[in-house]
N, C-alpha and C positions, 0 to 999 in steps of 0.2 A: 502494500499499501505503501503510495505517495502521498505526502504532507506539500502543499502552498504554504506557504507562510505570508507572504510577501513582505516582511522585515517588522509583521504587528503577529500575532496569533494564528497557530498553526490551525489552516483551514482542509477540512477531508470533503474534498470533493466528490470522496466513492460513495462518501456516507452520511450526508446531511442531514440535518434535524428531521428535518421534515421533505419529501417528495411530492412531487404531483407524479401521474398516472404517467406509464413507460408513452404512452400516445400522447401526451404532451399536453393537450388540449382542456384545462382546467374548464369545470364548472362551477368556478363557486365566484363569477363574478371579476370585473375588472378592475384592481384597484388604483390604474393610472387612466382615465380619461381626457387628459388633456395633457400637453404639454409642461415642464415646468419654464421659468421666466430667470436668464440669465444663466449664471455659469451652476454646476452641481459646488455644493458646499464643499466636499470633499476635495476636489480639484481647485479649490482658488489658491493656495501654495503657490502650484505649478503655472497655471494661468492667468496670474495677476496681469502679466505685459503682453497678454495675449494677441494678435493682430485679430483685425476689428474689418469686416468685406461690407459693404454696402450691398444696393440692390437696386440701384442704378442702370438699364437697362434687363436687370430680372422681374419674374413674375416670383414672389419667393413668402411663405407662409406654411402655419402649420396646416392638416389637412387630415379625414377620417377615413382611414383606409378598412373596405369591409372583409374580415378575416371570415377563418371555418364557423368560430362561436359569439362572430361581434361585430364591434368593430374596435380598434384600437389610434389612437393618435399617431400621426407622425410629421415630418417636416419636409414641405417640397420647394426645390428652388430649379426653376428654370428658366431661357433667353425668354422675354418678351417678343424677341422676332417670331412670327409666326412660323410655325415648319414641327416636322415630329423629329425631334430630339433622340439621340444615343440615350440608351435609361442606365443611372449609373444608381448601383444601389450602396447608400452610405450607411456601413455597420460599427456602430456606438463600441466604445471603452465600456468598463465597468461604471458608468455613472450616469447612462442613459445619455437621448437626447438633449443633450445642455447646448450651451451656447456654445461652447466651440463646437459638436457635430453639427450644428445651424451653420454654424459658420464657414465651415467646411463642404456643404450644400451648395452654399452661395460661388464658392471658389472653383468650385466646378461647374457651376451654371455659367459661370464667366468663362468658360470656356468650350460651351456650347452643350452640356450634358441635363438632359435631366436627371438632376439629382434627387433621392429619395432617402431619407431615413425612418424609417417605421420605430416604432419603442417597442424593442425588445421582450422590453420587463412589462408590459404594461397587467399581464395576469397576476404576478407577482410581487410587484413592491413599486413604489416613490423611492426614487434613491436620492433625491436632489437636497432631500436635508437630510442626509445622515451624514455625520462628520467622522465617522469610524469607517475603513477601508476595509478593515476585519467584518465589521458588522456587516457591509454592503456586501462582503463576499460569501459570508456565511447563509444570513438572511434572505439576499432576494438572487443573488447571482448564482447559485451553486444549486436551485431550486428551477433554473430554467433549462426544456428538455430540450435535446435537437428537435425532436419531430415539429414543435411547435416554433423554433425556430426559421426551419423547412419551408412551414406551410403559409407562414404569416410572412416572408419573402418572394413566396409563388405569390402572396396576395397583392404585395404592392407593384409586381410586376403589372400583375392584372388590372389591378388601379391605374398605374401608366396607361396600360395599351387601352384601355374605355374613354382616355382624357382627350383622346386624339391630338395631346400634345408629343406624342412618343414613339420611339419605332420601338417596338416590344422585342425586333427580332433580332438587336443588337444590344445585350445588356449586358452590363459587367458590374463589377463586385468590387469593393474597396473596406479591407475592414481593418478595425483597430484594439490592439490589446486583444480582449473577449473577443471582440469582432475580429480580430487578426485570427482566430479558430472558427469561425466562424465562416471564414474565408474559404478556407478547405473543406470546412467540412458540405457547405452550399455548392460548390464546385464538384462535390462529390457525387451530389445529390438532383443536381442538375445539368444535364451534358448537352443542354441548349444554351448554358453562360458562354459570353465570347472568351473574357480572361476573366481573370481576378487578382487582386492583390490584398498580401496578408502582414500588417503590420505588428512584428512579433509577436504572433498567436503562438498560444500554446501548441506543441506538438506532441507533448504526452501528457501521464499524471491526474489525467480528468474524468477517466473512465465509469463509468458508472450504469446504472439504467437504465436511467433515461439521456446519458450518451453514452451509446452503446461501445464507440468505435472512436480511438484516439489516431489522430491524423496521421500516424506514425504506423498505423495499423489498413489506412488506407493506398498508402501513399505509390504505391506499383501498380493501382490499378486505373489513377488517377487519368481522367481523358481530358481534362480541361487546364487550358497553360495557367499559372498559378505563380505568381512571382513574389518571395516569402522577402521580407524585408527584414534583417536580425541584426545582433547588435553582439560583438564577440566578448562583452565583459559582461551582459546579462547576467544577473544572479541567479534568473530561475528558468532559464530557456540554457539547461548545461550542451556543450559543444558534441555530448554522444548523442543525446536527438536530434542536433540538426546534422550529423552524418548520418546516422540513421535514417533520418529523413530524405537526405540527398541521396543515398544509396536506393531507397523505392522508386521515389521522380525520374532518376537515370533509365530503369527499367519498365517504366511505364509509357513512354513514348506520349506525353504531352506535353511537351516542352517546356514545362512545368522547370524551374530553378530557383536554389536560395542565394540569396547576396549576405553576406555576413559584413556586419562595419565593425574593424577591428577599435 
């Protein structure tokens, strides 16, 4: 059993305190129905000097995305110029869809993308006001099933397609930290995805009933090209995991690669 501590108390991702069903679609209602404003409290020390991207030339704001068991909030930014824009799924870090993720959507929209970030923790809890990263991980993040994540991302693509402003045959994904692992998982589950980028997504140590496989387990079977961006001094993603992932990707024929920054 591998424990991830993120510099705080150990978080056992294999056996969180409680879990939703393996199917992942909780019927207990939605904990988050609208997006938080501003930055998540726990992220403020890091993001005090964050870049702010304006909405000039964009249509940007909160949207409500129909999903399998209701609706979840999300943030969408796209060029104001008419057209069907390629879709970019923007997947949050552990802090949810807060101001940083919204800003990333606006940055991508400035480059011509229909960027959409669904709130992936809508059923499990609101992390925006939590101050302790360990609490965020143990009470919310560890409870989010992969099946729910994949279903909600599929729903976000369908929402984009129905808008009339997106080209749903050209879909990519970029994920950060927690969302970086999601990049690998969604690439495995959606062969129509054109490409994905994983920013330092965990590669192992997350397996549980609600997360049946780690990225290292399916790397050799991946068909979608994924670019993984990792740090050589990362305390939580060890060189052995990166080496195992890289070896699997080499045999996959997907064109995926991992770049490690020293």
